PDB file of N, CA, C and O in Angstrom:
ATOM      1  N   UNK A   1      48.774 -11.965  88.103  1.00  0.00           N
ATOM      2  CA  UNK A   1      47.546 -12.239  87.195  1.00  0.00           C
ATOM      3  C   UNK A   1      46.575 -11.525  87.764  1.00  0.00           C
ATOM      4  O   UNK A   1      46.358 -11.590  88.974  1.00  0.00           O
ATOM      5  N   UNK A   2      45.804 -10.673  86.845  1.00  0.00           N
ATOM      6  CA  UNK A   2      44.654  -9.892  87.339  1.00  0.00           C
ATOM      7  C   UNK A   2      43.403 -10.660  86.933  1.00  0.00           C
ATOM      8  O   UNK A   2      43.293 -11.168  85.817  1.00  0.00           O
ATOM      9  N   UNK A   3      42.392 -10.735  87.945  1.00  0.00           N
ATOM     10  CA  UNK A   3      41.179 -11.323  87.759  1.00  0.00           C
ATOM     11  C   UNK A   3      40.128 -10.279  87.847  1.00  0.00           C
ATOM     12  O   UNK A   3      40.066  -9.576  88.856  1.00  0.00           O
ATOM     13  N   UNK A   4      39.264 -10.120  86.822  1.00  0.00           N
ATOM     14  CA  UNK A   4      38.224  -9.123  86.902  1.00  0.00           C
ATOM     15  C   UNK A   4      36.848  -9.902  86.922  1.00  0.00           C
ATOM     16  O   UNK A   4      36.532 -10.598  85.957  1.00  0.00           O
ATOM     17  N   UNK A   5      36.024  -9.776  88.044  1.00  0.00           N
ATOM     18  CA  UNK A   5      34.842 -10.304  88.407  1.00  0.00           C
ATOM     19  C   UNK A   5      33.829  -9.769  87.464  1.00  0.00           C
ATOM     20  O   UNK A   5      33.539  -8.573  87.420  1.00  0.00           O
ATOM     21  N   UNK A   6      33.263 -10.742  86.662  1.00  0.00           N
ATOM     22  CA  UNK A   6      32.067 -10.356  85.867  1.00  0.00           C
ATOM     23  C   UNK A   6      31.075 -11.486  86.030  1.00  0.00           C
ATOM     24  O   UNK A   6      31.472 -12.642  85.884  1.00  0.00           O
ATOM     25  N   UNK A   7      29.732 -11.216  86.341  1.00  0.00           N
ATOM     26  CA  UNK A   7      28.662 -12.249  86.311  1.00  0.00           C
ATOM     27  C   UNK A   7      28.162 -12.587  84.881  1.00  0.00           C
ATOM     28  O   UNK A   7      28.278 -11.740  83.995  1.00  0.00           O
ATOM     29  N   UNK A   8      27.704 -13.589  84.674  1.00  0.00           N
ATOM     30  CA  UNK A   8      27.201 -14.117  83.355  1.00  0.00           C
ATOM     31  C   UNK A   8      26.181 -12.988  82.842  1.00  0.00           C
ATOM     32  O   UNK A   8      25.599 -12.195  83.583  1.00  0.00           O
ATOM     33  N   UNK A   9      26.073 -13.050  81.507  1.00  0.00           N
ATOM     34  CA  UNK A   9      25.053 -12.109  80.913  1.00  0.00           C
ATOM     35  C   UNK A   9      23.657 -12.479  81.434  1.00  0.00           C
ATOM     36  O   UNK A   9      23.218 -13.621  81.564  1.00  0.00           O
ATOM     37  N   UNK A  10      23.061 -11.376  81.698  1.00  0.00           N
ATOM     38  CA  UNK A  10      21.635 -11.375  82.332  1.00  0.00           C
ATOM     39  C   UNK A  10      20.771 -10.392  81.511  1.00  0.00           C
ATOM     40  O   UNK A  10      21.245  -9.387  80.981  1.00  0.00           O
ATOM     41  N   UNK A  11      19.324 -10.789  81.435  1.00  0.00           N
ATOM     42  CA  UNK A  11      18.532  -9.935  80.632  1.00  0.00           C
ATOM     43  C   UNK A  11      18.566  -8.475  81.514  1.00  0.00           C
ATOM     44  O   UNK A  11      18.648  -8.439  82.741  1.00  0.00           O
ATOM     45  N   UNK A  12      18.494  -7.375  80.696  1.00  0.00           N
ATOM     46  CA  UNK A  12      18.312  -6.087  81.249  1.00  0.00           C
ATOM     47  C   UNK A  12      17.135  -5.768  82.021  1.00  0.00           C
ATOM     48  O   UNK A  12      17.078  -4.843  82.831  1.00  0.00           O
ATOM     49  N   UNK A  13      16.072  -6.672  81.705  1.00  0.00           N
ATOM     50  CA  UNK A  13      14.644  -6.376  82.518  1.00  0.00           C
ATOM     51  C   UNK A  13      14.747  -6.931  83.903  1.00  0.00           C
ATOM     52  O   UNK A  13      14.000  -6.467  84.764  1.00  0.00           O
ATOM     53  N   UNK A  14      15.605  -7.884  84.207  1.00  0.00           N
ATOM     54  CA  UNK A  14      15.729  -8.331  85.635  1.00  0.00           C
ATOM     55  C   UNK A  14      17.256  -9.014  85.693  1.00  0.00           C
ATOM     56  O   UNK A  14      17.638  -9.923  84.956  1.00  0.00           O
ATOM     57  N   UNK A  15      17.952  -8.434  86.629  1.00  0.00           N
ATOM     58  CA  UNK A  15      19.238  -8.921  86.918  1.00  0.00           C
ATOM     59  C   UNK A  15      19.684  -8.805  88.358  1.00  0.00           C
ATOM     60  O   UNK A  15      19.203  -7.933  89.081  1.00  0.00           O
ATOM     61  N   UNK A  16      20.483  -9.562  88.742  1.00  0.00           N
ATOM     62  CA  UNK A  16      20.892  -9.659  90.097  1.00  0.00           C
ATOM     63  C   UNK A  16      22.432  -9.041  90.396  1.00  0.00           C
ATOM     64  O   UNK A  16      23.386  -9.319  89.668  1.00  0.00           O
ATOM     65  N   UNK A  17      22.513  -8.336  91.341  1.00  0.00           N
ATOM     66  CA  UNK A  17      23.826  -7.813  91.670  1.00  0.00           C
ATOM     67  C   UNK A  17      24.264  -8.479  92.939  1.00  0.00           C
ATOM     68  O   UNK A  17      23.511  -8.395  93.909  1.00  0.00           O
ATOM     69  N   UNK A  18      25.443  -9.160  93.049  1.00  0.00           N
ATOM     70  CA  UNK A  18      25.964  -9.989  94.284  1.00  0.00           C
ATOM     71  C   UNK A  18      26.714  -8.891  95.169  1.00  0.00           C
ATOM     72  O   UNK A  18      27.661  -8.289  94.663  1.00  0.00           O
ATOM     73  N   UNK A  19      26.327  -8.626  96.433  1.00  0.00           N
ATOM     74  CA  UNK A  19      26.883  -7.694  97.341  1.00  0.00           C
ATOM     75  C   UNK A  19      27.411  -8.498  98.496  1.00  0.00           C
ATOM     76  O   UNK A  19      26.989  -8.357  99.644  1.00  0.00           O
ATOM     77  N   UNK A  20      28.477  -9.460  98.103  1.00  0.00           N
ATOM     78  CA  UNK A  20      29.143 -10.184  99.092  1.00  0.00           C
ATOM     79  C   UNK A  20      28.226 -11.199  99.879  1.00  0.00           C
ATOM     80  O   UNK A  20      28.172 -11.150 101.108  1.00  0.00           O
ATOM     81  N   UNK A  21      27.561 -12.049  99.203  1.00  0.00           N
ATOM     82  CA  UNK A  21      26.666 -12.988  99.953  1.00  0.00           C
ATOM     83  C   UNK A  21      25.162 -12.521  99.809  1.00  0.00           C
ATOM     84  O   UNK A  21      24.254 -13.343  99.922  1.00  0.00           O
ATOM     85  N   UNK A  22      24.935 -11.274  99.574  1.00  0.00           N
ATOM     86  CA  UNK A  22      23.530 -10.764  99.482  1.00  0.00           C
ATOM     87  C   UNK A  22      23.231 -10.370  98.049  1.00  0.00           C
ATOM     88  O   UNK A  22      24.048  -9.799  97.327  1.00  0.00           O
ATOM     89  N   UNK A  23      21.970 -10.724  97.678  1.00  0.00           N
ATOM     90  CA  UNK A  23      21.694 -10.480  96.027  1.00  0.00           C
ATOM     91  C   UNK A  23      20.802  -9.413  96.037  1.00  0.00           C
ATOM     92  O   UNK A  23      19.831  -9.444  96.793  1.00  0.00           O
ATOM     93  N   UNK A  24      21.029  -8.385  95.223  1.00  0.00           N
ATOM     94  CA  UNK A  24      20.186  -7.124  95.162  1.00  0.00           C
ATOM     95  C   UNK A  24      19.511  -7.436  93.685  1.00  0.00           C
ATOM     96  O   UNK A  24      20.271  -7.588  92.728  1.00  0.00           O
ATOM     97  N   UNK A  25      18.260  -7.517  93.526  1.00  0.00           N
ATOM     98  CA  UNK A  25      17.557  -7.776  92.254  1.00  0.00           C
ATOM     99  C   UNK A  25      17.174  -6.357  91.782  1.00  0.00           C
ATOM    100  O   UNK A  25      16.723  -5.511  92.554  1.00  0.00           O
ATOM    101  N   UNK A  26      17.378  -6.156  90.494  1.00  0.00           N
ATOM    102  CA  UNK A  26      16.977  -4.946  89.969  1.00  0.00           C
ATOM    103  C   UNK A  26      16.187  -5.286  88.586  1.00  0.00           C
ATOM    104  O   UNK A  26      16.530  -6.118  87.747  1.00  0.00           O
ATOM    105  N   UNK A  27      15.005  -4.409  88.553  1.00  0.00           N
ATOM    106  CA  UNK A  27      13.975  -4.749  87.330  1.00  0.00           C
ATOM    107  C   UNK A  27      13.935  -3.310  86.617  1.00  0.00           C
ATOM    108  O   UNK A  27      14.044  -2.211  87.159  1.00  0.00           O
ATOM    109  N   UNK A  28      13.754  -3.600  85.299  1.00  0.00           N
ATOM    110  CA  UNK A  28      13.429  -2.568  84.442  1.00  0.00           C
ATOM    111  C   UNK A  28      12.259  -3.045  83.511  1.00  0.00           C
ATOM    112  O   UNK A  28      12.203  -4.165  83.003  1.00  0.00           O
ATOM    113  N   UNK A  29      11.305  -2.019  83.350  1.00  0.00           N
ATOM    114  CA  UNK A  29      10.111  -2.454  82.241  1.00  0.00           C
ATOM    115  C   UNK A  29      10.660  -2.624  81.035  1.00  0.00           C
ATOM    116  O   UNK A  29      11.674  -1.978  80.771  1.00  0.00           O
ATOM    117  N   UNK A  30      10.125  -3.488  80.105  1.00  0.00           N
ATOM    118  CA  UNK A  30      10.711  -3.904  78.864  1.00  0.00           C
ATOM    119  C   UNK A  30      10.850  -2.677  77.986  1.00  0.00           C
ATOM    120  O   UNK A  30      11.651  -2.817  77.063  1.00  0.00           O
ATOM    121  N   UNK A  31      10.246  -1.517  78.076  1.00  0.00           N
ATOM    122  CA  UNK A  31      10.386  -0.483  76.996  1.00  0.00           C
ATOM    123  C   UNK A  31      11.005   0.832  77.831  1.00  0.00           C
ATOM    124  O   UNK A  31      10.742   1.989  77.501  1.00  0.00           O
ATOM    125  N   UNK A  32      11.883   0.473  78.985  1.00  0.00           N
ATOM    126  CA  UNK A  32      12.672   1.488  79.486  1.00  0.00           C
ATOM    127  C   UNK A  32      13.762   1.779  78.641  1.00  0.00           C
ATOM    128  O   UNK A  32      14.452   0.795  78.375  1.00  0.00           O
ATOM    129  N   UNK A  33      14.120   2.873  78.133  1.00  0.00           N
ATOM    130  CA  UNK A  33      15.199   3.270  77.323  1.00  0.00           C
ATOM    131  C   UNK A  33      16.568   3.349  78.181  1.00  0.00           C
ATOM    132  O   UNK A  33      16.718   4.230  79.028  1.00  0.00           O
ATOM    133  N   UNK A  34      17.353   2.576  77.968  1.00  0.00           N
ATOM    134  CA  UNK A  34      18.835   2.403  78.748  1.00  0.00           C
ATOM    135  C   UNK A  34      19.880   2.624  77.722  1.00  0.00           C
ATOM    136  O   UNK A  34      19.649   2.416  76.531  1.00  0.00           O
ATOM    137  N   UNK A  35      21.075   3.060  78.177  1.00  0.00           N
ATOM    138  CA  UNK A  35      22.042   3.389  77.121  1.00  0.00           C
ATOM    139  C   UNK A  35      23.071   2.169  76.955  1.00  0.00           C
ATOM    140  O   UNK A  35      23.567   1.582  77.917  1.00  0.00           O
ATOM    141  N   UNK A  36      23.305   1.891  75.737  1.00  0.00           N
ATOM    142  CA  UNK A  36      24.156   0.715  75.202  1.00  0.00           C
ATOM    143  C   UNK A  36      25.690   1.266  75.504  1.00  0.00           C
ATOM    144  O   UNK A  36      26.040   2.317  74.968  1.00  0.00           O
ATOM    145  N   UNK A  37      26.502   0.624  76.276  1.00  0.00           N
ATOM    146  CA  UNK A  37      27.838   1.080  76.591  1.00  0.00           C
ATOM    147  C   UNK A  37      28.642   1.105  75.434  1.00  0.00           C
ATOM    148  O   UNK A  37      29.615   1.859  75.470  1.00  0.00           O
ATOM    149  N   UNK A  38      28.394   0.277  74.163  1.00  0.00           N
ATOM    150  CA  UNK A  38      29.195   0.119  73.052  1.00  0.00           C
ATOM    151  C   UNK A  38      28.877   1.096  72.119  1.00  0.00           C
ATOM    152  O   UNK A  38      29.742   1.839  71.656  1.00  0.00           O
ATOM    153  N   UNK A  39      27.443   1.169  71.736  1.00  0.00           N
ATOM    154  CA  UNK A  39      27.241   1.981  70.520  1.00  0.00           C
ATOM    155  C   UNK A  39      26.699   3.430  70.950  1.00  0.00           C
ATOM    156  O   UNK A  39      26.525   4.375  70.181  1.00  0.00           O
ATOM    157  N   UNK A  40      26.475   3.413  72.297  1.00  0.00           N
ATOM    158  CA  UNK A  40      26.160   4.682  73.072  1.00  0.00           C
ATOM    159  C   UNK A  40      24.732   5.270  72.614  1.00  0.00           C
ATOM    160  O   UNK A  40      24.445   6.462  72.726  1.00  0.00           O
ATOM    161  N   UNK A  41      23.912   4.333  72.107  1.00  0.00           N
ATOM    162  CA  UNK A  41      22.320   4.574  71.681  1.00  0.00           C
ATOM    163  C   UNK A  41      21.637   4.129  72.676  1.00  0.00           C
ATOM    164  O   UNK A  41      22.032   3.155  73.317  1.00  0.00           O
ATOM    165  N   UNK A  42      20.542   4.748  72.956  1.00  0.00           N
ATOM    166  CA  UNK A  42      19.435   4.237  73.974  1.00  0.00           C
ATOM    167  C   UNK A  42      18.534   3.282  73.283  1.00  0.00           C
ATOM    168  O   UNK A  42      17.985   3.494  72.202  1.00  0.00           O
ATOM    169  N   UNK A  43      18.427   2.178  74.027  1.00  0.00           N
ATOM    170  CA  UNK A  43      17.584   0.829  73.384  1.00  0.00           C
ATOM    171  C   UNK A  43      16.559   0.524  74.647  1.00  0.00           C
ATOM    172  O   UNK A  43      16.671   0.916  75.809  1.00  0.00           O
ATOM    173  N   UNK A  44      15.611  -0.230  74.108  1.00  0.00           N
ATOM    174  CA  UNK A  44      14.670  -0.629  75.184  1.00  0.00           C
ATOM    175  C   UNK A  44      15.372  -1.682  75.794  1.00  0.00           C
ATOM    176  O   UNK A  44      16.209  -2.355  75.193  1.00  0.00           O
ATOM    177  N   UNK A  45      14.974  -1.889  77.285  1.00  0.00           N
ATOM    178  CA  UNK A  45      15.775  -2.835  78.126  1.00  0.00           C
ATOM    179  C   UNK A  45      15.508  -4.248  77.470  1.00  0.00           C
ATOM    180  O   UNK A  45      16.372  -5.117  77.587  1.00  0.00           O
ATOM    181  N   UNK A  46      14.418  -4.487  76.831  1.00  0.00           N
ATOM    182  CA  UNK A  46      14.056  -5.947  76.242  1.00  0.00           C
ATOM    183  C   UNK A  46      15.225  -6.189  75.287  1.00  0.00           C
ATOM    184  O   UNK A  46      15.475  -7.382  75.119  1.00  0.00           O
ATOM    185  N   UNK A  47      15.924  -5.401  74.685  1.00  0.00           N
ATOM    186  CA  UNK A  47      16.837  -5.591  73.570  1.00  0.00           C
ATOM    187  C   UNK A  47      18.286  -5.431  74.180  1.00  0.00           C
ATOM    188  O   UNK A  47      19.204  -5.169  73.403  1.00  0.00           O
ATOM    189  N   UNK A  48      18.547  -5.577  75.557  1.00  0.00           N
ATOM    190  CA  UNK A  48      19.810  -5.389  76.107  1.00  0.00           C
ATOM    191  C   UNK A  48      20.253  -6.565  77.060  1.00  0.00           C
ATOM    192  O   UNK A  48      19.440  -7.364  77.525  1.00  0.00           O
ATOM    193  N   UNK A  49      21.315  -6.597  77.258  1.00  0.00           N
ATOM    194  CA  UNK A  49      21.962  -7.576  78.312  1.00  0.00           C
ATOM    195  C   UNK A  49      22.669  -6.886  79.300  1.00  0.00           C
ATOM    196  O   UNK A  49      23.318  -5.917  78.906  1.00  0.00           O
ATOM    197  N   UNK A  50      22.698  -7.156  80.493  1.00  0.00           N
ATOM    198  CA  UNK A  50      23.395  -6.542  81.713  1.00  0.00           C
ATOM    199  C   UNK A  50      24.688  -7.355  81.798  1.00  0.00           C
ATOM    200  O   UNK A  50      24.672  -8.583  81.717  1.00  0.00           O
ATOM    201  N   UNK A  51      25.761  -6.673  81.956  1.00  0.00           N
ATOM    202  CA  UNK A  51      27.051  -7.307  82.371  1.00  0.00           C
ATOM    203  C   UNK A  51      27.381  -6.491  83.840  1.00  0.00           C
ATOM    204  O   UNK A  51      27.649  -5.292  83.911  1.00  0.00           O
ATOM    205  N   UNK A  52      27.304  -7.357  84.891  1.00  0.00           N
ATOM    206  CA  UNK A  52      27.519  -6.768  86.028  1.00  0.00           C
ATOM    207  C   UNK A  52      29.026  -6.992  86.541  1.00  0.00           C
ATOM    208  O   UNK A  52      29.502  -8.106  86.758  1.00  0.00           O
ATOM    209  N   UNK A  53      29.608  -5.955  86.681  1.00  0.00           N
ATOM    210  CA  UNK A  53      31.149  -6.011  87.116  1.00  0.00           C
ATOM    211  C   UNK A  53      31.230  -5.700  88.612  1.00  0.00           C
ATOM    212  O   UNK A  53      30.238  -5.318  89.233  1.00  0.00           O
ATOM    213  N   UNK A  54      32.431  -5.870  89.178  1.00  0.00           N
ATOM    214  CA  UNK A  54      32.546  -5.613  90.715  1.00  0.00           C
ATOM    215  C   UNK A  54      32.481  -3.949  90.806  1.00  0.00           C
ATOM    216  O   UNK A  54      32.305  -3.451  91.918  1.00  0.00           O
ATOM    217  N   UNK A  55      32.603  -3.214  89.804  1.00  0.00           N
ATOM    218  CA  UNK A  55      32.631  -1.776  90.063  1.00  0.00           C
ATOM    219  C   UNK A  55      31.381  -1.001  89.294  1.00  0.00           C
ATOM    220  O   UNK A  55      31.247   0.221  89.361  1.00  0.00           O
ATOM    221  N   UNK A  56      30.493  -1.860  88.563  1.00  0.00           N
ATOM    222  CA  UNK A  56      29.445  -1.171  87.972  1.00  0.00           C
ATOM    223  C   UNK A  56      28.789  -2.018  87.083  1.00  0.00           C
ATOM    224  O   UNK A  56      29.375  -3.064  86.803  1.00  0.00           O
ATOM    225  N   UNK A  57      27.637  -1.788  86.545  1.00  0.00           N
ATOM    226  CA  UNK A  57      26.582  -2.574  85.633  1.00  0.00           C
ATOM    227  C   UNK A  57      26.671  -1.919  84.362  1.00  0.00           C
ATOM    228  O   UNK A  57      26.574  -0.693  84.336  1.00  0.00           O
ATOM    229  N   UNK A  58      26.842  -2.564  83.312  1.00  0.00           N
ATOM    230  CA  UNK A  58      26.844  -1.973  81.882  1.00  0.00           C
ATOM    231  C   UNK A  58      25.927  -2.767  81.126  1.00  0.00           C
ATOM    232  O   UNK A  58      25.705  -3.962  81.323  1.00  0.00           O
ATOM    233  N   UNK A  59      25.312  -1.912  80.091  1.00  0.00           N
ATOM    234  CA  UNK A  59      24.335  -2.634  79.219  1.00  0.00           C
ATOM    235  C   UNK A  59      24.922  -2.645  77.731  1.00  0.00           C
ATOM    236  O   UNK A  59      25.493  -1.661  77.262  1.00  0.00           O
ATOM    237  N   UNK A  60      24.746  -3.774  77.066  1.00  0.00           N
ATOM    238  CA  UNK A  60      25.042  -3.993  75.764  1.00  0.00           C
ATOM    239  C   UNK A  60      23.786  -4.763  74.973  1.00  0.00           C
ATOM    240  O   UNK A  60      22.924  -5.510  75.435  1.00  0.00           O
ATOM    241  N   UNK A  61      23.999  -4.317  73.661  1.00  0.00           N
ATOM    242  CA  UNK A  61      22.850  -4.833  72.772  1.00  0.00           C
ATOM    243  C   UNK A  61      22.731  -6.338  72.689  1.00  0.00           C
ATOM    244  O   UNK A  61      23.769  -6.977  72.519  1.00  0.00           O
ATOM    245  N   UNK A  62      21.683  -6.913  72.782  1.00  0.00           N
ATOM    246  CA  UNK A  62      21.653  -8.355  72.525  1.00  0.00           C
ATOM    247  C   UNK A  62      22.095  -8.668  71.097  1.00  0.00           C
ATOM    248  O   UNK A  62      21.902  -7.815  70.231  1.00  0.00           O
ATOM    249  N   UNK A  63      22.701  -9.885  70.778  1.00  0.00           N
ATOM    250  CA  UNK A  63      23.157 -10.142  69.492  1.00  0.00           C
ATOM    251  C   UNK A  63      21.767 -10.089  68.590  1.00  0.00           C
ATOM    252  O   UNK A  63      20.709 -10.610  68.940  1.00  0.00           O
ATOM    253  N   UNK A  64      21.966  -9.403  67.440  1.00  0.00           N
ATOM    254  CA  UNK A  64      20.926  -9.280  66.476  1.00  0.00           C
ATOM    255  C   UNK A  64      19.961  -8.190  66.678  1.00  0.00           C
ATOM    256  O   UNK A  64      19.108  -7.942  65.826  1.00  0.00           O
ATOM    257  N   UNK A  65      20.078  -7.441  67.928  1.00  0.00           N
ATOM    258  CA  UNK A  65      19.237  -6.377  68.298  1.00  0.00           C
ATOM    259  C   UNK A  65      19.591  -5.043  68.390  1.00  0.00           C
ATOM    260  O   UNK A  65      18.880  -4.189  68.920  1.00  0.00           O
ATOM    261  N   UNK A  66      20.850  -4.809  67.806  1.00  0.00           N
ATOM    262  CA  UNK A  66      21.407  -3.363  67.866  1.00  0.00           C
ATOM    263  C   UNK A  66      22.726  -3.263  67.299  1.00  0.00           C
ATOM    264  O   UNK A  66      22.848  -3.134  66.080  1.00  0.00           O
ATOM    265  N   UNK A  67      23.706  -3.310  68.046  1.00  0.00           N
ATOM    266  CA  UNK A  67      25.101  -3.155  67.481  1.00  0.00           C
ATOM    267  C   UNK A  67      25.502  -3.911  66.327  1.00  0.00           C
ATOM    268  O   UNK A  67      25.386  -5.136  66.287  1.00  0.00           O
ATOM    269  N   UNK A  68      25.969  -3.223  65.390  1.00  0.00           N
ATOM    270  CA  UNK A  68      26.432  -4.037  64.290  1.00  0.00           C
ATOM    271  C   UNK A  68      27.938  -4.449  64.422  1.00  0.00           C
ATOM    272  O   UNK A  68      28.426  -5.234  63.609  1.00  0.00           O
ATOM    273  N   UNK A  69      28.593  -3.976  65.336  1.00  0.00           N
ATOM    274  CA  UNK A  69      30.016  -4.489  65.560  1.00  0.00           C
ATOM    275  C   UNK A  69      30.187  -5.572  66.509  1.00  0.00           C
ATOM    276  O   UNK A  69      29.379  -5.630  67.436  1.00  0.00           O
ATOM    277  N   UNK A  70      31.026  -6.365  66.435  1.00  0.00           N
ATOM    278  CA  UNK A  70      31.223  -7.525  67.335  1.00  0.00           C
ATOM    279  C   UNK A  70      31.891  -7.096  68.502  1.00  0.00           C
ATOM    280  O   UNK A  70      32.744  -6.209  68.477  1.00  0.00           O
ATOM    281  N   UNK A  71      31.447  -7.840  69.778  1.00  0.00           N
ATOM    282  CA  UNK A  71      32.107  -7.380  71.106  1.00  0.00           C
ATOM    283  C   UNK A  71      33.476  -7.779  70.973  1.00  0.00           C
ATOM    284  O   UNK A  71      34.277  -7.552  71.879  1.00  0.00           O
TER     285      UNK A  71
END
C-alpha cells in the first residue's frame, strides 16, 4: 500500500511546511501572482490554497475563485 503525505489545505497567503518536527512558515502578500497547478493560470495568492506534499508545494484555485473544472 502506498501512502502519500499531504497536509490539509492551507491558504496560500500563509502556510506551514513540516520538516520532520520543525515547521517552516511561508507567507505571500494577498496580491502576489502564483501559478495554479491545475489551470496553469497565474492568480492572486488570496484566491489560492496550498497543498503541501512531501516533495513539493502546489497551489490550486479556491472553490468559486478560478478553475471551472472539479478536482
